[in-house]
C-alpha atoms as one frame of an Amber mdcrd trajectory, in Angstrom:
protein
  36.092  56.004   9.630  34.121  53.637  12.114  36.773  50.870  11.946  39.901
  51.291  14.215  42.961  49.023  13.885  43.617  46.873  17.299  47.517  47.470
  16.793  46.715  51.051  16.806  45.069  51.263  20.444  47.245  50.877  23.112
  45.224  49.200  26.281  46.997  50.424  29.584  46.740  47.996  32.505  44.734
  51.219  34.244  41.766  50.338  31.932  41.623  46.666  32.817  42.024  47.729
  36.369  38.982  50.269  36.117  36.524  48.264  33.995  36.753  45.312  36.516
  37.184  46.459  39.828  36.940  50.334  40.942  38.792  49.940  44.153  42.035
  48.299  42.989  44.897  50.519  43.988  48.044  48.824  44.111  49.897  46.848
  41.466  49.005  43.619  43.633  45.656  44.610  43.345  45.949  45.304  39.625
  47.359  41.944  38.934  44.680  40.463  40.971  42.391  42.284  38.613  43.831
  41.028  35.401  43.026  37.723  36.321  39.614  38.411  36.702  39.150  38.801
  32.747  37.191  35.771  31.866  38.805  33.230  29.440  37.527  31.835  26.122
  37.860  28.445  26.680  37.949  27.744  22.701  40.621  30.308  22.185  43.245
  27.820  21.229  40.558  25.350  19.374  39.413  27.967  16.901  41.281  30.857
  14.498  38.654  33.542  14.366  39.977  35.326  17.679  43.170  35.941  15.554
  41.649  38.034  12.770  43.823  41.131  12.857  41.184  43.801  12.228  38.461
  44.830  14.404  34.918  45.338  13.298  32.856  48.138  13.586  32.070  50.160
  16.744  28.428  48.843  17.660  28.469  50.679  21.150  30.586  52.539  23.261
  29.777  50.315  26.571  29.880  46.689  27.410  26.911  44.439  27.233  26.111
  42.211  30.357  24.778  38.962  29.617  24.078  35.659  31.374  26.040  32.999
  29.790  25.711  28.787  30.706  28.942  26.910  31.646  28.564  24.174  28.541
  27.106  26.197  26.025  28.903  27.366  22.843  28.301  31.017  21.897  29.334
  33.198  18.744  30.393  36.873  19.542  29.794  39.052  16.643  32.930  40.815
  15.280  31.632  42.270  12.200  29.504  44.868  14.481  26.522  44.311  12.117
  24.571  41.895  13.845  20.966  42.762  14.815  21.011  40.822  17.930  24.356
  42.232  19.537  26.480  41.158  21.036  25.667  37.744  19.629  26.080  36.894
  15.843  23.016  36.323  13.787  24.893  35.722  10.516  24.724  39.175   8.961
  28.339  38.707   8.145  27.240  35.921   5.761  25.521  38.222   3.306  27.597
  38.932   0.318  26.561  42.118  -0.616  27.883  43.762   2.661  31.774  42.354
   1.595  32.205  41.568   5.255  35.546  40.200   5.998  34.963  39.289  10.071
  33.941  35.957  11.220  32.396  35.491  14.703  34.338  34.314  17.469  33.090
  31.365  19.328  33.675  31.098  22.849  32.566  29.147  25.903  32.632  30.113
  29.536  34.310  28.377  32.422  31.191  28.830  35.068  27.719  30.044  34.445
  27.052  33.575  35.409  27.109  37.151  34.292  29.327  38.460  31.665  30.674
  41.469  30.207  30.960  41.341  26.366  32.547  43.880  23.990  30.077  46.147
  22.126  32.634  48.271  20.787  34.751  45.701  19.180  37.896  46.613  19.950
  38.918  44.238  22.939  42.109  42.634  23.176  40.378  39.836  25.220  37.744
  38.894  22.559  34.880  38.655  23.240  35.049  39.964  26.930  35.294  43.480
  27.789  38.588  44.909  28.904  37.810  48.491  29.349  39.125  49.446  25.679
  35.923  51.303  25.224  36.887  53.903  27.695  39.639  55.393  25.418  38.403
  58.903  23.856  38.761  57.535  19.937  36.095  54.994  20.802  34.025  57.176
  22.787  33.992  59.760  19.967  33.118  57.200  17.139  29.680  56.607  18.489
  27.558  59.346  19.230
């Protein structure tokens, strides 16, 4: 089964440390590293990020993308979009019977960001290193 529920995944602080900084060693470095996970500026203005289930695993590695500060983006949560990691509306196809909606987001500043492609992140839509867990690595060949 390719859908893994978020509550079954435990994301240790070490995964976040490895994903964003390979040189962090102390707990102070880890605390500073955890702050580098970008924040979704629309998180409190919409509810799609509160969906309990995660989507189908699309890939076992994140996607680096250039994002602009004042633009609103839609991150695909269903995992079926042809324009991953962004939504193309595939979830609206009634024949696919998908329950997931895209997560709308904005970023604080323009630049390169790593978006989650495994769809299991706890910091939707940004990668937090969850893709490094063995059950996710084995789900996609």
